[in-house]
N, C-alpha and C positions, 0 to 999 in steps of 0.2 A: 093717317094724319089725325083723324077724329079721336083715336085712342089716346094720343099724346095730350090733347087738350083736356080730355076727361080726367086723365091722371093728374094733370096740373091743377085742375079744379078741386080734386079730392085733397091734394096736398095743401092747397090754399085754405080749404075748409077746415082741415085738421089744425093748421097753424093758427087760424083765427079762433078756433075753439080753445086751443091751449092758451092763447093770449087772454081770451075772455075769462077763462077759469083762473088764471094767475091774477088778473086784475080783481076779480071777485074775492079771491083769498086775501089779497093785500088790503082791500077795503074792510073785510070782516075782521082782520087781525089788527090793523093799524088805526082804524077809525076811533075806537075807544081810547087809544093812547094819545090821540090828538085833541081830546076834549079840553084839557087844561090850556093848551095853546090857543084854541079857538075861543075859550072863555076870556082869556087875557086880551084878545083882539076885539072882543065885542064892544068894549067901551069906546065910543067914538062920537063924532059930530052928529050923527043921525042922518037919516035919509032926507028929511024935510029941510034941514039946514044945508045939505050938500047939493040940492037941486039948483039953487041960484048960482052957486059957484061953478057947477058943471055946465050950466047953460051959458054963463058968461065966458068961461074958458073955451067952450065949443064955438061960440059966435066969434070970439076973437081969433081963434085958430082958423076958422073958415074965411074971415075977412083977410087975414094974412095970406092964405092960400089963393084966394081969388085975386088978390093984388099982384102976386108974383106969377100967376098963370098967364097974364098977358092976353094974347089973342085967342087962346084956347079956352077962355071962360065959357063961352056959349056951348062949345062942344063938350065940356066937362060938367056942365050944370046938373044934368041928371044924375051923374055919379056923386057929385057933391051933396045933392039933396038926399040921395039914398044913404050916403055914409054919415050924414049929419046925425041921424037918429042913433046909429051905432056908436058914434063917438060920444054923443050925449049920454047914452046909457052906460057905456064903459067908464067914462070919466066921472060921472055922478057916483057910480058904485065904488070906484076906487077912492074917490075923495071921502065918501062916507066910511069906508073901511079903514083907510090909513089915518084919517084925522078923527 
């Protein structure tokens, strides 16, 4: 039985190595081709201007979620506080990138 697990681990290691090598090759070959697209998307609102919008959107979203949570608000508070920073970061970066 131990031999089966060892063979499965070797197969998994080989599969992960192949995936890592393919991902590395894709990055090496396609990253230079994506430079014009990235340059076109660089013009935007800017991070300083996106922070207040991201904060306002995050606070509004969490007020809405806390309102509809009902009795579960106290039980879900630690998850809401933990996810607040994730939402704030993601929304701010998306606003800065899109606009």
